[in-house]
N, C-alpha and C positions, 0 to 999 in steps of 0.2 A: 377666646373666650367670648361666653354668650354673651349676646347686645342684647339691653334693655331697650325696647322699639315703642312709645308711646304715639297711639293714633284717637284723634278725639271724634267724638260721636261714631265712634267701631261700633257696626252690627253684624251680627251673626253671618250673614251673606259675605263681608267683607272678612272677614276673619278667615273662613273659605278659604275666598281667592288670596288672601297672605299667606295663609297655610304653604302653597305652591312658591313662594318663596324660600331661595335657600341662599345664605351669605357663611362666611368662612367663619365655624367655633359656634355658629346656630343663633337665631333671635330668641326671645322671648316677647312674646306680643302683650300690651297695656292698655287700654281702653281708656283716656280720659276726655273728661266728663261725661255731660250723655246725651246721646242723638235728641232725645225729646227739646233738651233745655239748649241747643245748638242747631238745628234742622228744623222743630214741631214749633217751636214756641209762638205763643201769640204775641209776645214783646218779651224784650229783654233788656239787660243793662251789660254792656261792653263791657265797662268796667268791673264790674262785679262777676262776671264771668270768667275775668282774665285771673280776678284774685282768687278765684274757687279754682281756676285750672292751676297758677302760683302752690295755694293748698296742699292740693293731689298729690304734685310734684315731690315738695320738700319732706310729703310724709311717704315718699317710699321708701321700704329700706331696702336702697341699694344704689346703683350707677342708674342714672338717665343720659342715655347713648344717641337717642336721637327721638325726635317731632316730627313728624308728618303730618300732612294736608291733603285730604280728599276735597273738601267740601268748601261748597261757598263763604262768604261773609257770616258770620265773625270768624271763624274758624278757620280763614285764608290770611287775614290778620293778626289773629290770637298766636300762631303759631309763630312767625318771625319775630316776634316780641319775646317768647319764651324762651326759646331758642337763641338768642343775644345775651340774653340774662345770663345763660347758663354757660356761655361759649363756643355754642352746637354752631356747625354753619349752617347758614339759609340768609338769604336774601336781607338787604336792608329793608326796613320799615316803609322808607319815604321811595325807594322801587318799587314794591309791589301796590302802595295806596294809588302811585302813580297809574297803574294799570288799573287799580280795583276802582277809582272812579269816573266815568264812564265821560265826561266831559274833557278832565286831565288826559286822559290818557287822548282821546280824540285830538287834541291841542298838540302832544307831540306827536302823534301819528305825524297829524296836517306840514311837523317840522322833520321828520326821519324816513317817509314814505307816505309824502305830498299825492302820487299817482294814484295809492288805493282807496284812497279817505273820503267818504261823500259830503256831500255839501252836509253845513250843522248849524243848529247855534243854539243858543242855553238860552233858559225862559224860566221866571219864578210863577211857579204853578198857584202863586196866592195873589199874584196878582190881577187886578182886572182886567188889565187893558195887557195880557202879558200877550194873544196873537199879534197884536201890534206892532212888536216888536222882531218878531217872525220873519225875516225874507224869504222864506221855502213858499213855492207856490205850493196849493196843494196837489194830489194827495201826500200826506207826509206819517212820518211814524211820532209818537211824541212816548217817553218815555224818564225816568227819574235816574240819576246820573247814578244809583245804585239800587238793585232791586236782584230778586232771586227768579231765573229759568222765567225771563219774558215775563214776570208779572208785570203790570201796572204798563205796560206797553201797548200803545193802542195804534192802530191805521186810522186816521184824518180824514175823511174828505170834503170836508167842508165846515163854517164856524161852527154848527149844533154842534157837528161830531167832537170838533175842537172843548168845545163846553164841555161836554157833557163825559170825556174821559178826564179835562183836569178837574171836575165834581170827585171823580172818583180816586183819583190820583191824590187831591187834597186829605179825601176822608182816611186816606189809607197808608200815606207816603209814610208817618214816622216809626211805623213800624222799623223803615228796614233806617231810615235817613239819621234817626235819635242818635243809635248806637252808634250809626256810623259819625256822627258829627264828634264824636268820643274817641273814636281813632281818629278822626282825622285834627284835631286838635294836638296831637302827638308831633307835628310836620308840620315844618311852614310851607300854605299854601298859595299858590299864586295869585295874585290881584284879579288878572283876568277869568279863574278857577273859580271862585268864591261864590260869585253871583248870590244862592242861597243857602250857604251853606250845603248838606247831605240833602236839602229838600229843595235844590236845582233841579230842573229837568231840563231832555235835551229833546229839538224838534230835528227829525234827519232825515235826508233823502232818499226816497224806498230804491234799494236796489232789489233784481231781481235774477236769477239765474240760477245754477247747481251749488250747492253747499258743499264744506269737503273743510274737515281740522286735523291741523298735522297737532303731533303729543312729541312735547320732546325735555330737553334739561340743560342748564345751564351750569356747568359748577368747573369753578377753577378756571376762569374764561373760555373756556371748549364748548361750543354749543354742539347739541346732539339730537339727531328726530328717531326717535325706537318706532310709529307709527304713523299713517292717515288715514282717517276718517269720513267716509260720505254720510253727510248730515241729510234725509230725508224727508220733505213734509207731506204734509197728508194732501188732500184733493183741494180745502180750501185754500190753502200756502199760506196758511200762517203757523202752524202748529207740526212741531215734529211727532213723525210715523215711524219712523229707521232711522238707526244709528246702524249704520253697518262695517265692519273693517272685512278686509283692507280696502281701501278707498278704488272705486277702478271709474268712477262715472267722469272724471276731469283727467284729460292728457298728460302724462309724463310731465311734460314741460312745466305742467301750468303748475302741477304738486311740488318741481322744484323751485317757480317764482314764487309761491306759498311757503316754503321752507326758507327763500332768501329772504325773503320781505319781514317775516316774525323777526331772525338774528339780526337785520340791521333796525326793528325797533327796539326790540330788550337791548341791545347795546347799547342804546342812544338815554333809553332810562336807567340804564347802568344796573340791571335784572342781572345777578350772578347769585352763584350756589341753592338755583330751586328749578323746580319742574312750573310746566307750561303747557296748555292746549289753546292756540289761538283758530279763531274760524273766519273761512273768506265765503266769498260769493262770485262765483263767476260765472260771466253775461257769451255761452257760447256762438253767438250773433255778431257780439260784436270784440270777442277776445275781453272787455275788459274783466279784471281781480276788482274784486271793492274787500277792503279785510271789516269785519263785522264785529269780534274783538279778542282780545288776549286777555287768558286769567292767569293767574300767577300759581297753578298748583299743577298735581297730575287729575283727569278727569274719573271720578267713581265708578262712571258709566261706563268707560272704558273695562276695567277692569275683567270683569267675566269674560269680554272678548277678546281681549289678550291668551288671557289660561288657557280657551278653548282654540284658538289661532295659534297662536307661540308655544305657550307649553305654561304661561308665569304671567303670574296680576303683572299690570305695571307699576304696583307701589314695590318690587324688586329696583327700578330703576330710582324713584324716592325715598326709600333707603338707603343706598347707597349713599349717595346725593346729602341724606343729611349724614352720615357715617363718617362724609369726608375721602368714600372712594372714588374710583371713576366709576361710573356706572356702567354696567352689563345687562342688553338682556335680549334672550332666546329669539332665534329666528324662525315661524314657522316649525315649529316643534310640539303643536300642539294636536290634540282629534282630529280637529274638524279643518278644511282650506276656509270656508267664512264662515262666519257669525255675524248675530245682530242683536243688539237690545230694541224693541217693538213694544208699544203702546197699544194698551188694551185701552180706546177713547171713546165718548159719548159727549153727544153735540146738545142736549140739550140739557135742563135742568131736570132733579127731579128725589124722591125721596129711597136711596137704596133697599129692597126688602127682601130679594135674597144674592148670597155672593156663592161662589165657586167651593165645593166642600171640599176638604185634605182629601176624599177619595178617588174624586175626582180630576185633582190637581195629581195627584198619584200615577193616576191610569194613565194622564198624561205624560211623564216622567217617564212609566213604562214605554209607553207608545214611542216616543221621539226623548234615549239616553241625553242624560247633562244639560237637560232643560231646567234653565232656573226660574220658576214662576212667584212672583212677590204680588198681594191684592193688597191694596192702596186703599182701599174701601169698605166699609161694614154695613152691613142689617143696621136699620133707621139714621142712620145720616144723611142729611141732603148736598145734597156736589156742591151748590152753590154757597154754601156755609164751610168748604174744606179751606185749609191753610194751603197757602203752595201750587197753586193751580194758575196757570196763563188766563187770558181773558177770554178766549174764546175756545176751547174744549176743556173735558173733565177728564185726566186720565182713574181709569179705575183697575187697572194694571199695569205691571210691568215684565215683560217676558223679555227673556236671553237663550236664542235658539245657537244651534251650528248646524251645520249643511256640507255636505261634499258640491255644492255648489249653490250658483243665486238664485234656478231656477227652483230647486226645493227648498234652499231657505224663504224662498218667499210663498210656497207650497204651505211647509211647517206654519205659518205668520198666519195662513188662511186657518188650515185646520185647529190651529188651539185656538182662534178667536171662534169657530163653531161649538170645541171641546167645553168653552170656561163658560158658563149658564151665569146672567147676570139679569134682575130684575127690578123694577124699581114701580114706583106710585106715582103716577105724572103731578104736578104741584103747579099753579095757576103762574 
């Protein structure tokens, strides 16, 4: 029997990825809420979004068989609530929030995988004496306990930089912190995690090395990993330039340890019947492995790369888990040996005056078949006013590339950068 699968914030690119998924009886795909409400909105109300999603599901004339998440908060928290209300397989809300909340997660990591946890401490960014409570030496990172994709994360080297970072955080933290507090109100948060609620920040030891990310699932108590990615940073060392699949920059023994550490942590927090992706940093000089974070969902950034290399999107695993089935994923059945998600960056502010047109993008697709190009800016926009940008660079476009080997992949990336013209008006 055909299954009705609901995906919050579904985009056309993701619809194309999910079209590669096959399940017995087939599936019928449905969006739930919209991308602008869940991802791009300048502000949102968690409870209001949850009620809107309930209304959409209630109005559906048919069975709701699965609900899957591939976006960060609020989607990552809305989905387990909706699934539980309908008796569908999903992780418990508390187990999800334990990882979504960066301080709570660090506390639980220190209990379960202490050998991989950087030094950290919590602080209230609205406390004028916050720096006095931080027992880390400069430099260190500061970031909210909940934010999107490195937003409001700053490397600070002295009290002046700390003051500037906290000033920015105070001005912008409410966008995510306030709705996150609405979600946290649904569970019991330990006293040592509360601090300033969703407006709490972390100071963390800076760790360096080679970054990689396993992705997998926990279903019916069975732990599985279906892929490991390289996360390559740009020359500044702050922002990602490449997300490469399959991983090759860390030894197999290190990947195995990453996988084992993730399982130990997930079992400790009681996470089951859901997907995950975890991020690690490995210092080749010392052999030290650091756990950066664990996300309670598949990554939509990985989806097209799985299609290119394995032949099917990682949504296949998420759908299986959400249907209560044993997850299955093909291996190396795709068109390419390697694939990457690559950023087209700019490091200075400016007003966009020109972006690549459709004919230029189509010419690139003909030159490099199966290349996907998403333009993330539009003429007339000022880069510093765009939402969802990290503090160290602006993202102009995202490329999804496949190739026969890594050398060819890197050359295709450089060729794409040259073939996609962007122009800007400089600003003061």
